[in-house]
C-alpha positions as a Markdown table, in Angstrom:
| # | Residue | x | y | z |
|---|---|---|---|---|
| 1 | Met | 0.0 | 0.0 | 0.0 |
| 2 | Ile | 2.8 | 2.4 | 0.9 |
| 3 | Trp | 4.7 | 1.6 | -2.3 |
| 4 | Gly | 1.5 | 2.0 | -4.3 |
| 5 | Ser | 0.9 | 5.5 | -3.0 |
| 6 | Ile | 4.5 | 6.6 | -3.7 |
| 7 | Val | 4.8 | 5.1 | -7.2 |
| 8 | Gly | 1.2 | 6.0 | -8.0 |
| 9 | Val | 1.6 | 9.7 | -7.7 |
| 10 | Leu | 5.0 | 10.0 | -9.5 |
| 11 | Pro | 3.6 | 10.1 | -13.0 |
| 12 | Phe | 1.0 | 12.8 | -12.0 |
| 13 | Thr | 3.5 | 15.0 | -10.2 |
| 14 | Leu | 6.2 | 14.8 | -12.8 |
| 15 | Val | 3.7 | 16.1 | -15.4 |
| 16 | Leu | 2.3 | 18.8 | -13.2 |
| 17 | Pro | 4.8 | 21.6 | -14.0 |
| 18 | Tyr | 4.1 | 21.3 | -17.7 |
| 19 | Val | 0.3 | 21.6 | -17.8 |
| 20 | Gly | -2.0 | 24.6 | -17.5 |
| 21 | Leu | -4.2 | 25.7 | -14.6 |
| 22 | Thr | -7.2 | 23.5 | -15.6 |
| 23 | Trp | -5.1 | 20.3 | -15.7 |
| 24 | Thr | -3.3 | 21.3 | -12.5 |
| 25 | Val | -6.7 | 21.3 | -10.7 |
| 26 | Val | -7.6 | 18.0 | -12.4 |
| 27 | Leu | -4.3 | 16.3 | -11.5 |
| 28 | Ala | -4.4 | 17.6 | -7.9 |
| 29 | Val | -7.4 | 15.4 | -7.1 |
| 30 | Pro | -5.8 | 12.0 | -7.9 |
| 31 | Ile | -2.5 | 13.1 | -6.4 |
| 32 | Gly | -4.2 | 13.9 | -3.1 |
| 33 | Leu | -6.3 | 10.8 | -3.1 |
| 34 | Ile | -3.5 | 8.4 | -4.0 |
| 35 | Leu | -1.0 | 10.1 | -1.6 |
| 36 | Ser | -3.3 | 10.2 | 1.3 |
| 37 | Ser | -4.4 | 6.6 | 0.8 |
| 38 | Ala | -1.3 | 5.2 | 2.5 |
| 39 | Phe | -1.4 | 7.4 | 5.6 |
| 40 | Ser | -3.3 | 4.9 | 7.7 |
| 41 | Ala | -1.1 | 2.1 | 6.5 |
| 42 | Ile | 2.0 | 4.1 | 7.5 |
| 43 | Val | 0.6 | 4.8 | 11.0 |
| 44 | Val | -0.2 | 1.1 | 11.5 |
| 45 | Tyr | 3.3 | 0.2 | 10.3 |
| 46 | Ala | 4.8 | 2.5 | 12.9 |
| 47 | Gln | 2.5 | 1.2 | 15.6 |
| 48 | Glu | 3.7 | -2.4 | 14.8 |
| 49 | Leu | 7.3 | -1.1 | 15.2 |
| 50 | Met | 6.5 | 0.0 | 18.7 |
| 51 | Pro | 3.8 | -2.3 | 20.2 |
| 52 | Gly | 2.0 | -0.9 | 23.2 |
| 53 | Lys | 2.5 | 2.7 | 22.1 |
| 54 | Val | -0.5 | 3.1 | 19.8 |
| 55 | Gly | -1.6 | 6.5 | 21.1 |
| 56 | Thr | 1.9 | 7.9 | 21.2 |
| 57 | Ile | 2.7 | 6.8 | 17.7 |
| 58 | Ser | -0.7 | 8.1 | 16.4 |
| 59 | Gly | -0.2 | 11.5 | 18.0 |
| 60 | Leu | 3.4 | 11.8 | 16.9 |
| 61 | Phe | 2.5 | 11.0 | 13.3 |
| 62 | Phe | -0.4 | 13.4 | 13.1 |
| 63 | Gly | 1.6 | 16.1 | 14.8 |
| 64 | Phe | 4.6 | 15.5 | 12.6 |
| 65 | Ala | 2.5 | 15.4 | 9.4 |
| 66 | Phe | 0.8 | 18.8 | 10.1 |
| 67 | Gly | 4.0 | 20.3 | 11.4 |
| 68 | Met | 6.0 | 19.3 | 8.3 |
| 69 | Gly | 3.1 | 20.5 | 6.1 |
| 70 | Gly | 3.2 | 24.0 | 7.7 |
| 71 | Leu | 7.0 | 24.1 | 7.6 |
| 72 | Gly | 7.0 | 22.9 | 3.9 |
| 73 | Ala | 4.5 | 25.6 | 3.0 |
| 74 | Ala | 6.6 | 28.3 | 4.6 |
| 75 | Leu | 9.8 | 27.1 | 2.9 |
| 76 | Leu | 8.1 | 26.7 | -0.5 |
| 77 | Gly | 6.7 | 30.2 | -0.1 |
| 78 | Glu | 10.1 | 31.6 | 0.6 |
| 79 | Leu | 11.5 | 29.7 | -2.5 |
| 80 | Ala | 8.7 | 31.2 | -4.6 |
| 81 | Asp | 9.5 | 34.7 | -3.4 |
| 82 | Met | 13.2 | 34.2 | -4.2 |
| 83 | Thr | 12.7 | 32.5 | -7.6 |
| 84 | Ser | 9.3 | 31.9 | -9.2 |
| 85 | Ile | 6.2 | 29.7 | -8.8 |
| 86 | Gln | 7.4 | 27.7 | -11.8 |
| 87 | Thr | 10.5 | 26.7 | -9.8 |
| 88 | Val | 8.3 | 25.6 | -6.9 |
| 89 | Tyr | 6.2 | 23.5 | -9.2 |
| 90 | Gln | 9.4 | 21.9 | -10.6 |
| 91 | Val | 10.7 | 21.2 | -7.1 |
| 92 | Cys | 7.4 | 19.8 | -5.9 |
| 93 | Ala | 7.2 | 17.5 | -8.9 |
| 94 | Phe | 10.2 | 15.5 | -7.5 |
| 95 | Leu | 9.2 | 15.5 | -3.8 |
| 96 | Pro | 7.3 | 12.2 | -4.0 |
| 97 | Ala | 10.4 | 10.5 | -5.3 |
| 98 | Ile | 11.9 | 11.0 | -1.8 |
| 99 | Gly | 9.3 | 8.3 | -0.8 |
| 100 | Leu | 11.4 | 5.7 | -2.7 |
| 101 | Leu | 13.6 | 5.7 | 0.4 |
| 102 | Thr | 10.9 | 3.5 | 2.0 |
| 103 | Ala | 12.9 | 0.6 | 0.4 |
| 104 | Phe | 15.2 | 0.9 | 3.4 |
| 105 | Leu | 12.4 | 0.4 | 5.9 |
| 106 | Pro | 12.7 | -2.8 | 8.0 |
| 107 | Asn | 10.5 | -5.8 | 7.1 |
| 108 | Ile | 8.0 | -6.7 | 9.9 |
| 109 | Glu | 7.0 | -10.3 | 10.4 |
| 110 | Arg | 3.3 | -10.5 | 11.4 |
| 111 | Pro | 2.4 | -13.4 | 13.8 |
| 112 | Arg | 0.1 | -15.9 | 12.1 |
| 113 | Ser | -3.3 | -16.4 | 13.7 |
| 114 | Ala | -4.4 | -19.9 | 14.5 |
């Protein structure tokens, strides 16, 4: 699920800087849906890494996600002020590729139920 959301948005985001306003709005919908589809799977994965800390992990993930979103918006706004909105679009097109680093996540063995 996590891989699907990462690889699934890459074609849409890579095309985004080269389309007009109408297609930007159209592409934003599947990008948002596909990218957010893995959030719950990521939270459950983290909860399995730290059993017994379900509330702590959930709170950290939601806080981290909103905090990084706010920080990212501020940094991208600063980049847009220094360069142009086109540069921000080009930078954002490659941001989902960072998700390919999930290949380095540890593999979790789930206990088999009887």
